[in-house]
FIKOLZA-1660 file (N, C-alpha, C; in steps of 0.1 Angstrom, whole numbers, plus 5000, padded with zeros to 4 digits):
% residues 167
   i   px   py   pz ch aa at
   1 3719 4243 5634  A  F  N
   1 3724 4230 5637  A  F CA
   1 3739 4231 5636  A  F  C
   2 3746 4222 5644  A  L  N
   2 3760 4223 5645  A  L CA
   2 3767 4212 5637  A  L  C
   3 3778 4216 5632  A  T  N
   3 3787 4207 5625  A  T CA
   3 3801 4209 5630  A  T  C
   4 3809 4198 5631  A  T  N
   4 3822 4199 5636  A  T CA
   4 3832 4203 5626  A  T  C
   5 3839 4213 5629  A  I  N
   5 3850 4218 5619  A  I CA
   5 3862 4221 5628  A  I  C
   6 3873 4216 5625  A  N  N
   6 3885 4218 5632  A  N CA
   6 3893 4230 5626  A  N  C
   7 3888 4241 5626  A  T  N
   7 3894 4253 5620  A  T CA
   7 3889 4265 5627  A  T  C
   8 3896 4276 5627  A  N  N
   8 3891 4288 5633  A  N CA
   8 3882 4296 5623  A  N  C
   9 3883 4292 5611  A  N  N
   9 3875 4299 5600  A  N CA
   9 3864 4290 5596  A  N  C
  10 3855 4286 5606  A  G  N
  10 3845 4276 5603  A  G CA
  10 3835 4281 5592  A  G  C
  11 3830 4293 5593  A  V  N
  11 3821 4298 5583  A  V CA
  11 3827 4298 5569  A  V  C
  12 3839 4303 5569  A  E  N
  12 3846 4303 5556  A  E CA
  12 3848 4289 5550  A  E  C
  13 3851 4280 5559  A  R  N
  13 3853 4266 5555  A  R CA
  13 3840 4260 5549  A  R  C
  14 3829 4263 5556  A  Q  N
  14 3816 4258 5551  A  Q CA
  14 3812 4265 5538  A  Q  C
  15 3815 4278 5536  A  N  N
  15 3812 4285 5524  A  N CA
  15 3820 4279 5512  A  N  C
  16 3833 4276 5515  A  K  N
  16 3842 4270 5505  A  K CA
  16 3836 4256 5500  A  K  C
  17 3833 4248 5510  A  A  N
  17 3827 4235 5507  A  A CA
  17 3814 4236 5499  A  A  C
  18 3806 4245 5503  A  F  N
  18 3793 4246 5496  A  F CA
  18 3795 4251 5482  A  F  C
  19 3804 4261 5480  A  K  N
  19 3806 4267 5467  A  K CA
  19 3813 4258 5458  A  K  C
  20 3824 4251 5462  A  Y  N
  20 3832 4243 5453  A  Y CA
  20 3828 4228 5452  A  Y  C
  21 3822 4223 5463  A  D  N
  21 3818 4209 5463  A  D CA
  21 3804 4207 5458  A  D  C
  22 3795 4217 5461  A  Y  N
  22 3781 4215 5458  A  Y CA
  22 3776 4224 5447  A  Y  C
  23 3781 4235 5445  A  L  N
  23 3776 4244 5435  A  L CA
  23 3784 4244 5422  A  L  C
  24 3796 4237 5422  A  A  N
  24 3805 4238 5410  A  A CA
  24 3798 4233 5397  A  A  C
  25 3791 4223 5398  A  G  N
  25 3785 4217 5386  A  G CA
  25 3770 4222 5383  A  G  C
  26 3766 4231 5390  A  I  N
  26 3752 4236 5389  A  I CA
  26 3751 4245 5377  A  I  C
  27 3742 4242 5368  A  K  N
  27 3739 4251 5356  A  K CA
  27 3730 4263 5360  A  K  C
  28 3720 4260 5368  A  Q  N
  28 3710 4270 5371  A  Q CA
  28 3715 4278 5383  A  Q  C
  29 3722 4290 5380  A  R  N
  29 3728 4298 5390  A  R CA
  29 3719 4309 5395  A  R  C
  30 3707 4305 5399  A  T  N
  30 3698 4315 5405  A  T CA
  30 3697 4313 5420  A  T  C
  31 3692 4322 5427  A  L  N
  31 3690 4321 5441  A  L CA
  31 3682 4308 5444  A  L  C
  32 3671 4306 5437  A  S  N
  32 3663 4295 5438  A  S CA
  32 3671 4282 5437  A  S  C
  33 3679 4281 5426  A  G  N
  33 3687 4269 5424  A  G CA
  33 3697 4267 5435  A  G  C
  34 3704 4278 5440  A  M  N
  34 3713 4277 5451  A  M CA
  34 3706 4272 5464  A  M  C
  35 3695 4277 5467  A  L  N
  35 3687 4273 5479  A  L CA
  35 3683 4258 5478  A  L  C
  36 3679 4254 5466  A  S  N
  36 3676 4240 5464  A  S CA
  36 3688 4231 5467  A  S  C
  37 3699 4234 5463  A  V  N
  37 3711 4226 5465  A  V CA
  37 3714 4227 5480  A  V  C
  38 3713 4239 5486  A  L  N
  38 3716 4240 5501  A  L CA
  38 3707 4231 5509  A  L  C
  39 3694 4232 5506  A  I  N
  39 3684 4225 5514  A  I CA
  39 3683 4210 5511  A  I  C
  40 3684 4206 5498  A  D  N
  40 3683 4192 5494  A  D CA
  40 3696 4184 5495  A  D  C
  41 3707 4191 5494  A  E  N
  41 3720 4183 5494  A  E CA
  41 3729 4187 5505  A  E  C
  42 3733 4199 5506  A  F  N
  42 3744 4204 5515  A  F CA
  42 3740 4201 5530  A  F  C
  43 3729 4207 5534  A  L  N
  43 3724 4205 5548  A  L CA
  43 3722 4190 5552  A  L  C
  44 3715 4183 5544  A  P  N
  44 3713 4168 5547  A  P CA
  44 3727 4161 5549  A  P  C
  45 3736 4164 5540  A  D  N
  45 3749 4158 5540  A  D CA
  45 3757 4161 5553  A  D  C
  46 3756 4174 5557  A  K  N
  46 3763 4179 5569  A  K CA
  46 3756 4172 5581  A  K  C
  47 3743 4171 5581  A  Y  N
  47 3736 4165 5592  A  Y CA
  47 3740 4150 5594  A  Y  C
  48 3741 4143 5583  A  L  N
  48 3745 4129 5583  A  L CA
  48 3759 4128 5589  A  L  C
  49 3768 4136 5585  A  K  N
  49 3781 4136 5590  A  K CA
  49 3782 4139 5605  A  K  C
  50 3774 4148 5609  A  Y  N
  50 3773 4152 5623  A  Y CA
  50 3768 4140 5631  A  Y  C
  51 3757 4133 5627  A  V  N
  51 3752 4121 5633  A  V CA
  51 3762 4110 5634  A  V  C
  52 3769 4108 5622  A  E  N
  52 3779 4098 5622  A  E CA
  52 3791 4100 5632  A  E  C
  53 3796 4112 5632  A  L  N
  53 3806 4115 5642  A  L CA
  53 3802 4114 5656  A  L  C
  54 3790 4118 5659  A  N  N
  54 3785 4116 5673  A  N CA
  54 3783 4102 5677  A  N  C
  55 3778 4093 5667  A  T  N
  55 3777 4079 5669  A  T CA
  55 3790 4073 5673  A  T  C
  56 3800 4077 5666  A  K  N
  56 3814 4071 5668  A  K CA
  56 3819 4074 5682  A  K  C
  57 3814 4085 5688  A  L  N
  57 3818 4089 5702  A  L CA
  57 3811 4080 5713  A  L  C
  58 3801 4073 5709  A  Q  N
  58 3793 4066 5720  A  Q CA
  58 3801 4054 5724  A  Q  C
  59 3800 4052 5737  A  A  N
  59 3808 4040 5744  A  A CA
  59 3804 4027 5738  A  A  C
  60 3791 4026 5733  A  S  N
  60 3787 4013 5727  A  S CA
  60 3793 4011 5714  A  S  C
  61 3799 4021 5707  A  F  N
  61 3805 4020 5694  A  F CA
  61 3819 4017 5695  A  F  C
  62 3826 4022 5706  A  R  N
  62 3840 4020 5707  A  R CA
  62 3844 4016 5721  A  R  C
  63 3856 4011 5722  A  R  N
  63 3861 4007 5735  A  R CA
  63 3871 4018 5740  A  R  C
  64 3869 4023 5752  A  Y  N
  64 3878 4034 5757  A  Y CA
  64 3888 4028 5766  A  Y  C
  65 3900 4034 5766  A  N  N
  65 3911 4030 5775  A  N CA
  65 3906 4032 5790  A  N  C
  66 3909 4022 5798  A  S  N
  66 3904 4022 5812  A  S CA
  66 3910 4034 5820  A  S  C
  67 3921 4040 5815  A  A  N
  67 3927 4051 5822  A  A CA
  67 3918 4064 5820  A  A  C
  68 3910 4064 5810  A  I  N
  68 3901 4076 5808  A  I CA
  68 3889 4076 5817  A  I  C
  69 3888 4086 5825  A  P  N
  69 3877 4087 5835  A  P CA
  69 3864 4086 5828  A  P  C
  70 3854 4081 5834  A  S  N
  70 3840 4079 5828  A  S CA
  70 3834 4093 5824  A  S  C
  71 3837 4103 5831  A  Y  N
  71 3831 4116 5827  A  Y CA
  71 3837 4122 5814  A  Y  C
  72 3848 4117 5810  A  L  N
  72 3854 4121 5797  A  L CA
  72 3850 4113 5785  A  L  C
  73 3844 4102 5787  A  R  N
  73 3840 4093 5776  A  R CA
  73 3828 4099 5769  A  R  C
  74 3827 4095 5756  A  E  N
  74 3817 4100 5747  A  E CA
  74 3819 4115 5744  A  E  C
  75 3831 4120 5745  A  R  N
  75 3834 4134 5742  A  R CA
  75 3844 4134 5730  A  R  C
  76 3845 4145 5723  A  P  N
  76 3854 4145 5711  A  P CA
  76 3869 4142 5716  A  P  C
  77 3876 4136 5707  A  H  N
  77 3890 4132 5710  A  H CA
  77 3898 4143 5715  A  H  C
  78 3897 4155 5709  A  H  N
  78 3906 4166 5713  A  H CA
  78 3903 4171 5727  A  H  C
  79 3890 4169 5732  A  I  N
  79 3887 4173 5745  A  I CA
  79 3892 4162 5755  A  I  C
  80 3891 4150 5751  A  I  N
  80 3897 4139 5760  A  I CA
  80 3912 4141 5761  A  I  C
  81 3919 4143 5750  A  K  N
  81 3933 4145 5751  A  K CA
  81 3937 4157 5759  A  K  C
  82 3930 4168 5757  A  H  N
  82 3933 4181 5764  A  H CA
  82 3931 4178 5779  A  H  C
  83 3920 4172 5783  A  S  N
  83 3917 4169 5797  A  S CA
  83 3926 4160 5803  A  S  C
  84 3930 4149 5796  A  M  N
  84 3940 4140 5802  A  M CA
  84 3953 4146 5805  A  M  C
  85 3957 4155 5796  A  D  N
  85 3970 4163 5798  A  D CA
  85 3969 4171 5810  A  D  C
  86 3958 4178 5812  A  R  N
  86 3956 4187 5823  A  R CA
  86 3954 4180 5836  A  R  C
  87 3948 4168 5835  A  L  N
  87 3946 4159 5847  A  L CA
  87 3960 4155 5852  A  L  C
  88 3969 4151 5843  A  S  N
  88 3982 4147 5846  A  S CA
  88 3990 4158 5853  A  S  C
  89 3989 4171 5848  A  L  N
  89 3995 4182 5854  A  L CA
  89 3990 4185 5868  A  L  C
  90 3977 4183 5870  A  A  N
  90 3971 4187 5882  A  A CA
  90 3975 4177 5894  A  A  C
  91 3979 4165 5890  A  E  N
  91 3983 4155 5900  A  E CA
  91 3994 4160 5909  A  E  C
  92 4003 4169 5904  A  S  N
  92 4014 4175 5912  A  S CA
  92 4010 4187 5921  A  S  C
  93 3998 4191 5920  A  I  N
  93 3993 4202 5928  A  I CA
  93 3988 4197 5942  A  I  C
  94 3995 4200 5953  A  P  N
  94 3990 4195 5966  A  P CA
  94 3977 4203 5970  A  P  C
  95 3970 4196 5979  A  S  N
  95 3957 4202 5984  A  S CA
  95 3960 4215 5991  A  S  C
  96 3971 4217 5997  A  S  N
  96 3975 4229 6004  A  S CA
  96 3975 4241 5994  A  S  C
  97 3976 4239 5981  A  N  N
  97 3977 4249 5971  A  N CA
  97 3963 4253 5965  A  N  C
  98 3953 4247 5971  A  V  N
  98 3939 4249 5966  A  V CA
  98 3931 4254 5978  A  V  C
  99 3926 4267 5976  A  T  N
  99 3919 4273 5987  A  T CA
  99 3904 4276 5983  A  T  C
 100 3895 4274 5992  A  V  N
 100 3881 4277 5989  A  V CA
 100 3878 4292 5992  A  V  C
 101 3872 4298 5982  A  I  N
 101 3867 4312 5984  A  I CA
 101 3852 4311 5987  A  I  C
 102 3845 4303 5979  A  D  N
 102 3830 4302 5981  A  D CA
 102 3826 4288 5977  A  D  C
 103 3825 4279 5987  A  M  N
 103 3822 4265 5984  A  M CA
 103 3808 4263 5978  A  M  C
 104 3799 4271 5982  A  E  N
 104 3785 4269 5977  A  E CA
 104 3784 4273 5962  A  E  C
 105 3792 4283 5958  A  N  N
 105 3791 4287 5944  A  N CA
 105 3803 4282 5935  A  N  C
 106 3812 4274 5941  A  G  N
 106 3823 4269 5934  A  G CA
 106 3833 4279 5929  A  G  C
 107 3839 4286 5939  A  E  N
 107 3850 4295 5936  A  E CA
 107 3862 4292 5945  A  E  C
 108 3873 4290 5938  A  F  N
 108 3885 4286 5944  A  F CA
 108 3897 4294 5940  A  F  C
 109 3908 4294 5948  A  L  N
 109 3921 4299 5944  A  L CA
 109 3931 4288 5943  A  L  C
 110 3938 4287 5932  A  V  N
 110 3948 4277 5930  A  V CA
 110 3962 4283 5929  A  V  C
 111 3971 4280 5937  A  K  N
 111 3985 4286 5936  A  K CA
 111 3992 4281 5924  A  K  C
 112 3999 4290 5918  A  S  N
 112 4006 4287 5905  A  S CA
 112 4018 4278 5908  A  S  C
 113 4019 4268 5900  A  Q  N
 113 4031 4259 5901  A  Q CA
 113 4043 4263 5893  A  Q  C
 114 4040 4271 5883  A  S  N
 114 4051 4276 5874  A  S CA
 114 4057 4289 5879  A  S  C
 115 4050 4296 5887  A  R  N
 115 4056 4309 5892  A  R CA
 115 4054 4310 5907  A  R  C
 116 4059 4301 5915  A  P  N
 116 4057 4301 5929  A  P CA
 116 4063 4313 5936  A  P  C
 117 4075 4318 5931  A  E  N
 117 4082 4329 5937  A  E CA
 117 4073 4342 5937  A  E  C
 118 4064 4343 5927  A  E  N
 118 4055 4354 5926  A  E CA
 118 4043 4353 5935  A  E  C
 119 4041 4341 5941  A  K  N
 119 4029 4338 5949  A  K CA
 119 4016 4341 5941  A  K  C
 120 4017 4337 5928  A  K  N
 120 4006 4339 5919  A  K CA
 120 3995 4329 5922  A  K  C
 121 3982 4334 5923  A  M  N
 121 3971 4326 5925  A  M CA
 121 3961 4328 5913  A  M  C
 122 3955 4317 5909  A  Y  N
 122 3945 4317 5898  A  Y CA
 122 3931 4314 5904  A  Y  C
 123 3922 4323 5901  A  K  N
 123 3908 4322 5906  A  K CA
 123 3901 4313 5896  A  K  C
 124 3895 4302 5901  A  V  N
 124 3887 4292 5894  A  V CA
 124 3873 4294 5898  A  V  C
 125 3864 4296 5888  A  M  N
 125 3850 4297 5891  A  M CA
 125 3841 4288 5882  A  M  C
 126 3833 4280 5889  A  F  N
 126 3824 4271 5881  A  F CA
 126 3813 4279 5874  A  F  C
 127 3808 4289 5881  A  G  N
 127 3797 4298 5875  A  G CA
 127 3784 4290 5873  A  G  C
 128 3774 4298 5868  A  T  N
 128 3761 4292 5865  A  T CA
 128 3759 4289 5850  A  T  C
 129 3766 4296 5842  A  K  N
 129 3765 4294 5827  A  K CA
 129 3779 4292 5821  A  K  C
 130 3789 4299 5825  A  Q  N
 130 3802 4298 5819  A  Q CA
 130 3813 4297 5830  A  Q  C
 131 3820 4286 5831  A  P  N
 131 3831 4285 5841  A  P CA
 131 3842 4294 5836  A  P  C
 132 3852 4296 5845  A  S  N
 132 3864 4304 5841  A  S CA
 132 3875 4302 5851  A  S  C
 133 3887 4305 5845  A  C  N
 133 3899 4305 5853  A  C CA
 133 3907 4317 5848  A  C  C
 134 3916 4323 5856  A  E  N
 134 3923 4334 5852  A  E CA
 134 3936 4331 5845  A  E  C
 135 3939 4318 5843  A  C  N
 135 3952 4314 5836  A  C CA
 135 3951 4316 5821  A  C  C
 136 3963 4316 5815  A  F  N
 136 3965 4317 5801  A  F CA
 136 3959 4305 5793  A  F  C
 137 3960 4293 5799  A  D  N
 137 3955 4281 5792  A  D CA
 137 3940 4282 5791  A  D  C
 138 3933 4286 5801  A  W  N
 138 3919 4288 5800  A  W CA
 138 3915 4299 5790  A  W  C
 139 3922 4310 5791  A  E  N
 139 3919 4321 5781  A  E CA
 139 3920 4316 5767  A  E  C
 140 3930 4309 5764  A  R  N
 140 3933 4304 5751  A  R CA
 140 3924 4293 5746  A  R  C
 141 3922 4283 5755  A  Q  N
 141 3914 4271 5751  A  Q CA
 141 3899 4271 5754  A  Q  C
 142 3896 4278 5765  A  Q  N
 142 3882 4277 5770  A  Q CA
 142 3878 4263 5774  A  Q  C
 143 3888 4255 5778  A  L  N
 143 3885 4242 5782  A  L CA
 143 3891 4240 5796  A  L  C
 144 3887 4231 5805  A  P  N
 144 3892 4230 5818  A  P CA
 144 3907 4229 5818  A  P  C
 145 3913 4237 5826  A  C  N
 145 3928 4238 5828  A  C CA
 145 3932 4229 5840  A  C  C
 146 3945 4229 5842  A  K  N
 146 3950 4221 5853  A  K CA
 146 3945 4226 5867  A  K  C
 147 3941 4239 5868  A  H  N
 147 3936 4244 5880  A  H CA
 147 3922 4238 5883  A  H  C
 148 3914 4237 5873  A  F  N
 148 3901 4230 5874  A  F CA
 148 3903 4216 5879  A  F  C
 149 3913 4209 5872  A  F  N
 149 3915 4195 5876  A  F CA
 149 3921 4194 5890  A  F  C
 150 3928 4204 5895  A  A  N
 150 3932 4204 5909  A  A CA
 150 3920 4205 5918  A  A  C
 151 3911 4213 5915  A  V  N
 151 3898 4214 5923  A  V CA
 151 3891 4201 5923  A  V  C
 152 3890 4195 5911  A  F  N
 152 3883 4182 5910  A  F CA
 152 3890 4171 5919  A  F  C
 153 3903 4172 5919  A  Q  N
 153 3911 4162 5926  A  Q CA
 153 3909 4163 5941  A  Q  C
 154 3909 4176 5946  A  H  N
 154 3909 4178 5961  A  H CA
 154 3895 4181 5967  A  H  C
 155 3885 4183 5959  A  F  N
 155 3872 4187 5964  A  F CA
 155 3861 4178 5957  A  F  C
 156 3859 4166 5963  A  P  N
 156 3850 4156 5957  A  P CA
 156 3836 4162 5954  A  P  C
 157 3832 4172 5961  A  S  N
 157 3818 4178 5958  A  S CA
 157 3819 4187 5946  A  S  C
 158 3830 4190 5941  A  W  N
 158 3832 4198 5929  A  W CA
 158 3840 4191 5918  A  W  C
 159 3833 4182 5911  A  L  N
 159 3839 4174 5901  A  L CA
 159 3835 4179 5887  A  L  C
 160 3839 4173 5877  A  F  N
 160 3837 4177 5863  A  F CA
 160 3822 4178 5860  A  F  C
 161 3813 4170 5866  A  D  N
 161 3799 4171 5863  A  D CA
 161 3792 4183 5869  A  D  C
 162 3800 4191 5878  A  R  N
 162 3794 4203 5883  A  R CA
 162 3797 4215 5874  A  R  C
 163 3804 4213 5863  A  L  N
 163 3805 4224 5853  A  L CA
 163 3791 4226 5848  A  L  C
 164 3788 4239 5845  A  P  N
 164 3774 4242 5840  A  P CA
 164 3770 4234 5828  A  P  C
 165 3757 4230 5827  A  K  N
 165 3752 4222 5816  A  K CA
 165 3754 4230 5803  A  K  C
 166 3751 4243 5804  A  E  N
 166 3752 4252 5792  A  E CA
 166 3766 4252 5786  A  E  C
 167 3776 4250 5794  A  Y  N
 167 3790 4250 5790  A  Y CA
 167 3793 4237 5782  A  Y  C
% end
């Protein structure tokens, strides 16, 4: 089961929470005692927190800014912010800078806006399981970059909802 942690050291963070927040006062330091705390306290608490955070993302629980596209609603705040920033950057990319490689499979080339003198092109692929782009932003974040948003903007048949479900 998944729990949201905003750190690169998620497993270490969970271990620290379990060790210091849940096992600190336990007198019976046996494997059986540790498993009882894990199963009866730690995991149920983490599950409740997970459900609570997901409930807060629902549109019925909160009011979204009308500037946020419907496809970004009910997503974690950092994904909304990241996407809105990239959407804004993509607005300056003209349609002439987005070329179709394979329309059926969702493969495009997007001309670099930051290095036009190099005639740099970034390959954007929707894929069947994992989308990708050749840019640094995608490599670092693994979230849709401005090149994806340029495709969304200029090709109505390839919008955000065409990203693979597994992604």
